[in-house]
Structures are given as C-alpha cells and as structure tokens.
N, C-alpha and C positions, 0 to 999 in steps of 0.2 A: 560550254557549260550547259547546253540543252540536254534534257533527258532523251535517251533513244526512243524511237517510236514504239509504242505498245508497252512501255515501262509504266508500272504502277507503283505508287507509294505503298510500302509494306505497312500493314496495320500495326499498331503498337502492340508489343508483346509484354504482358504483365505477369502471366501465370504459366505454369508448366503445360497446361492444357492448350495454351495458345500455339505451342510448337507442333501439335499433332496435325497430321494431314486429314484426319477424320474429324469433322466438326461435331462437337458434342452438343446435346440439347442444353440450353441454358439452365434448366432446372436440375441437370445431373451433376453440376459442379457447384460445390459449396466452399467458399473461401473462409478459412478460419482467421478472423481478423487479428486475434491475439498473437498469431504466429506467422504473420506475413514475412516472406523471404527478404523483403527490402526494408523491414522495420528494425528497430533497435532492440527488440526483445529476444529472448533466448529461443532455442529450438524446442520442439516437443519431444523430450527425451525420456520421460518417465511415464509408466503405466498410469499412475494416479493423475497426472496432468491430463492425459487423454480421457480418463473416466470423468474428471471434473468438468470437462467441456460440455458433456451431455447432462450435467446437473442443472445447467442454466435452463429455466423453462422456455425462454425465447428460442434458444438453440434447438431444443427438443421439438418445439412447435413447428419451427421451420423445417426440420428434418421430416417430421410426420407429414407436413403439407406436401413436400416434394415426393415423399414415398407414396402418398395417396394419389397424387397426380398420375404417377406411372402405373399404379395398381388398377386404377379406374380405367386405364387404356387397355388392359388385358381382357381378352375374351375368356380365357380359362387360365387363371393363375395356378401354376403347379408348385412353385417354390421360389427360393432366392439363392443366389450365389454371392458369397462375400469373400473378397480378396483383401487380406489384411497383413500389413507388416507386423512381424512379431517382435522385432528387436528394438523398437522405439516406442514412443508414447501413443502411436496409432494402434498398438495392441489394446490399449484401454478404450480408445474410441470404438474399435471393432467389437470389443466385448460388450459395450453398452448398446451398440447397434444390433448385435445378434440377440441380446436380451430383449430389446424392444420388439424385434421381429418375432421372437419366440412367444412373447406375451400377447402380441396383437394378432398374430397369424399362427396359432398353435397347431392347426391342422395342416399346415404347409411345410414342405421340406426346406431345410436350410443347409446348403452345402458350403462349408467354410474352408478356404485355403489359407493356411498360415504361411506367409512367405518370409524367408530370411535372406540376408545378403550373401553374395558369392565371395568365396575366397579365391584369389587369383595367384598364379605362380609367377615368381620372378625368374630372371635369367639364371639364377643360381639354384633353381628348383626348390625354393623354400616357399612355404605357404605364407602369403601376406594378406592381411585383411585390407579391404578397400576403405575402411574407416580407421582413424587413428586409435591405437590401443593405449589407454591409460587405465589405472585400476578402477577409477570411478566409472568410466565409460563401459568397461568390461562388466562391472557389477550391475549397472543399469541394464545392459543388454541381457545378461543372465536372468535377472528378475523380470524384465519385461517379457522375455520368452516364456519363462515358467508360468507367470501369471496369465499371459495371453493364451497359452495352451490350456490351462485349467479352466479359464472362463469361457473361451470360445468353444471348447468341446462340451461344456455343460449345457450350452444353449443351442447347439447345432445338431442337426440330424446326422451329419457326417462331418468330421473334422479331419482334414488332411494337411499335415505340415509339409512344406515343399521347399527344398533347397538343392542347389547343385553341389553342395559339399555335404559330407557325411556327418558333420557335427552341428547342423542347423545354424552355422555361422558363429558358433561359440567356441572359444578356445579354453 
C-alpha cells in the first residue's frame, strides 16, 4: 500500500480551469456562484440570464477590478479580444462585457469572436448536434445566437462569428 517514490497527491479539481496544463492567473478566472457545476441550480441557458448577472453591482465591481488589474500591467494597451459562446447564456455575459469595455475604453479596439458548437457526423453520415435537441433548447439557442450577434457586433470594433459548421450550430 505505499505510494511509489516521487508520486504526489493530485491537487483537488473543482473547476474546468483546474484541468488546464497552463496555469491561469487567479484574477483571470471568475466563478459564477449561481451556476456552479456541482450545485443544484440550472444551467446558464438564456441570454437574459447572462445579462442579468452583470446587473449586480458587486459582480460588475469585481469584474472592473480584475480588468483594471490587467490593464494597469500593460505598457501600451492596444485593445481587447473577447471570445464568447453565442448559443447559451454566456452570449448575454459577453454582450454586457463588451458594452462595459466599449464604454470605458472607447478609443481601444475590441475584437470579438462569437463561438458556436460543432456539429459532428455519425457513422450514418447524418449531422448530429453535440447537445440534445428539444424545441425549447433549439429556441433558446436560436434566440441566444441572434441576440448575441446583435449586441456583440454593436459594441465591438470587429465581430467575427466562428463555427466549424456552416449553420452557426443552428438547425
């Protein structure tokens, strides 16, 4: 029962960022407490849910503090890159973040990448979505994508939707 020589206990894994080989700065990861993956609450599935997260003054203050920490480290800030899922509630979060960046740093460029999920092929050569398809889920994805594109492109210097499928992940 003794551990082999040189073996170390693995650190506890709680978040997706814990699986990365690259260590992220502690101020670059923000945990959304309302939507923890091991909690009993639902997932962040609607644009409005994402937007409402940044209506909370405490959350906005924490986001601004983290942003200012990294901006102050820059010798010459040229702009920002925002990567945002379009198909779920994070499109609302991304919309509010780009709006905040646009308002606070209006002279800086904001390059926004709108990301959508991949469609995969089955052995029968049919396109299958990696997420379950029910009417409510499809409606949310369509509305999240449409609202995300509209809001993100309004506050970005350049908005580029990106998907490996031609349909932006929407059927």
